[in-house]
MDTraj code that builds the backbone (N, CA, C; nanometers):
import mdtraj as md
import numpy as np

residues = "MET ILE ALA ILE LEU ARG SER PRO GLU VAL ASN ASP GLN LEU ALA ARG GLN GLY PHE GLU PRO ILE GLY SER SER PRO VAL GLN LEU ALA SER HIS LEU LYS SER GLU LEU THR LYS TRP ALA LYS VAL VAL ARG VAL SER GLY ALA ARG VAL ASP".split()
xyz = np.array([
    [7.8363, 0.9011, 34.9490],
    [7.7436, 0.9705, 34.8560],
    [7.7558, 0.8977, 34.7102],
    [7.8961, 0.8638, 34.6899],
    [7.9130, 0.7988, 34.5543],
    [7.8426, 0.6733, 34.5471],
    [7.8507, 0.5913, 34.6623],
    [7.7740, 0.4712, 34.6585],
    [7.6387, 0.4832, 34.6481],
    [7.5791, 0.5732, 34.6996],
    [7.4393, 0.5908, 34.6887],
    [7.3983, 0.6306, 34.5428],
    [7.4715, 0.7264, 34.4731],
    [7.4464, 0.7495, 34.3460],
    [7.4515, 0.6418, 34.2424],
    [7.5639, 0.5497, 34.2801],
    [7.5690, 0.4358, 34.1997],
    [7.4783, 0.3266, 34.2321],
    [7.3914, 0.3368, 34.3376],
    [7.2884, 0.2322, 34.3542],
    [7.2123, 0.2224, 34.2350],
    [7.1364, 0.1051, 34.1876],
    [7.0592, 0.1204, 34.0775],
    [6.9369, 0.2008, 34.0978],
    [6.8772, 0.1706, 34.2365],
    [6.7566, 0.2383, 34.2521],
    [6.7525, 0.3972, 34.2432],
    [6.8652, 0.4396, 34.3114],
    [6.8722, 0.5825, 34.3028],
    [6.9336, 0.6288, 34.1635],
    [6.9906, 0.5647, 34.0923],
    [7.0399, 0.5961, 33.9437],
    [6.9120, 0.6109, 33.8651],
    [6.8392, 0.4982, 33.8786],
    [6.7243, 0.4964, 33.7790],
    [6.6248, 0.6004, 33.8054],
    [6.5979, 0.6309, 33.9320],
    [6.5063, 0.7371, 33.9825],
    [6.5658, 0.8682, 33.9312],
    [6.6803, 0.8972, 33.9475],
    [6.7388, 1.0276, 33.9061],
    [6.7357, 1.0363, 33.7638],
    [6.7679, 0.9225, 33.6815],
    [6.7593, 0.9334, 33.5345],
    [6.6248, 0.9535, 33.4631],
    [6.5233, 0.9033, 33.5412],
    [6.3841, 0.9354, 33.5094],
    [6.3545, 1.0614, 33.5130],
    [6.4196, 1.1429, 33.6176],
    [6.3831, 1.2681, 33.6321],
    [6.4718, 1.3609, 33.5451],
    [6.5494, 1.3020, 33.4600],
    [6.6404, 1.3911, 33.3741],
    [6.7773, 1.4226, 33.3999],
    [6.8187, 1.3602, 33.5228],
    [6.9480, 1.3867, 33.5856],
    [7.0472, 1.2913, 33.5347],
    [7.1859, 1.3292, 33.5131],
    [7.2758, 1.2326, 33.4954],
    [7.3724, 1.2016, 33.6120],
    [7.3478, 1.1127, 33.7025],
    [7.4231, 1.1136, 33.8299],
    [7.5527, 1.0592, 33.7814],
    [7.6461, 1.1229, 33.8307],
    [7.8024, 1.0792, 33.7799],
    [7.8736, 1.0316, 33.9156],
    [7.8813, 1.1152, 34.0180],
    [7.9546, 1.0555, 34.1465],
    [8.0981, 1.0525, 34.1257],
    [8.1664, 1.1543, 34.1456],
    [8.2995, 1.1487, 34.1058],
    [8.3931, 1.2073, 34.2364],
    [8.5153, 1.2227, 34.2253],
    [8.5990, 1.2778, 34.3165],
    [8.5821, 1.4370, 34.3207],
    [8.6332, 1.5066, 34.4275],
    [8.6428, 1.6469, 34.4354],
    [8.7287, 1.7133, 34.3098],
    [8.8288, 1.6451, 34.2701],
    [8.9226, 1.6791, 34.1660],
    [8.8473, 1.6739, 34.0401],
    [8.7717, 1.5697, 34.0065],
    [8.6861, 1.5471, 33.8947],
    [8.5932, 1.6481, 33.8898],
    [8.5120, 1.6788, 33.9879],
    [8.4279, 1.7702, 33.9977],
    [8.4847, 1.9084, 33.9602],
    [8.5913, 1.9586, 34.0263],
    [8.6483, 2.0701, 33.9921],
    [8.6744, 2.0931, 33.8324],
    [8.7383, 1.9852, 33.7820],
    [8.7761, 1.9876, 33.6426],
    [8.6415, 2.0039, 33.5604],
    [8.5516, 1.9404, 33.5870],
    [8.4102, 1.9555, 33.5126],
    [8.3612, 2.0894, 33.5177],
    [8.3451, 2.1439, 33.6375],
    [8.3027, 2.2699, 33.6572],
    [8.3919, 2.3719, 33.5815],
    [8.5274, 2.3538, 33.5694],
    [8.6012, 2.4531, 33.5096],
    [8.5836, 2.4413, 33.3524],
    [8.5580, 2.3230, 33.2886],
    [8.5282, 2.3014, 33.1486],
    [8.3988, 2.3603, 33.1169],
    [8.3022, 2.3324, 33.2163],
    [8.1638, 2.3869, 33.1822],
    [8.1561, 2.5408, 33.1861],
    [8.2230, 2.6033, 33.2767],
    [8.2519, 2.7528, 33.2892],
    [8.3152, 2.7977, 33.1458],
    [8.4147, 2.7405, 33.1192],
    [8.4696, 2.7814, 32.9946],
    [8.3846, 2.7683, 32.8698],
    [8.3141, 2.6654, 32.8640],
    [8.2248, 2.6332, 32.7440],
    [8.0929, 2.7544, 32.7674],
    [8.0460, 2.7650, 32.8564],
    [7.9195, 2.8435, 32.8807],
    [7.9615, 2.9888, 32.8757],
    [8.0688, 3.0225, 32.9254],
    [8.1294, 3.1717, 32.9122],
    [8.1354, 3.2096, 32.7652],
    [8.2025, 3.1204, 32.6779],
    [8.1916, 3.1496, 32.5310],
    [8.0525, 3.1588, 32.4864],
    [7.9596, 3.0829, 32.5160],
    [7.8182, 3.1084, 32.4717],
    [7.7751, 3.2432, 32.4916],
    [7.7978, 3.2754, 32.6328],
    [7.7285, 3.3877, 32.6654],
    [7.7949, 3.5181, 32.5925],
    [7.9387, 3.5267, 32.5867],
    [8.0129, 3.6101, 32.5229],
    [7.9539, 3.6262, 32.3642],
    [7.9455, 3.5116, 32.2904],
    [7.9103, 3.5181, 32.1590],
    [7.7644, 3.5585, 32.1350],
    [7.6700, 3.5238, 32.2176],
    [7.5421, 3.5637, 32.2205],
    [7.4834, 3.6921, 32.2634],
    [7.5833, 3.7592, 32.3387],
    [7.5650, 3.8787, 32.3997],
    [7.4760, 3.9006, 32.5086],
    [7.4276, 3.7794, 32.5643],
    [7.3341, 3.7817, 32.6674],
    [7.3835, 3.8622, 32.7774],
    [7.2905, 3.9369, 32.8465],
    [7.3139, 4.0234, 32.9658],
    [7.2151, 4.0003, 33.0693],
    [7.2551, 4.0131, 33.1931],
    [7.1458, 4.0047, 33.3175],
    [7.0933, 4.1448, 33.3294],
    [6.9596, 4.1313, 33.3325],
    [6.8952, 4.2732, 33.3595],
    [6.8509, 4.2859, 33.4885],
])
top = md.Topology()
chain = top.add_chain()
for i, resn in enumerate(residues, 1):
    res = top.add_residue(resn, chain, resSeq=i)
    for name in ("N", "CA", "C"):
        top.add_atom(name, md.element.get_by_symbol(name[0]), res)
traj = md.Trajectory(xyz[None], top)
């Protein structure tokens, strides 16, 4: 999967659609998700957003 994401054709096509293909290890993905969760949880808390 990483090799496919790094291929110029796939990478260019995804970039044109607004994606940022990264292609990393499961450990790196877990770390990224944890940091994103922390960041967005704070945004939700400060904004007072609620699910209706």
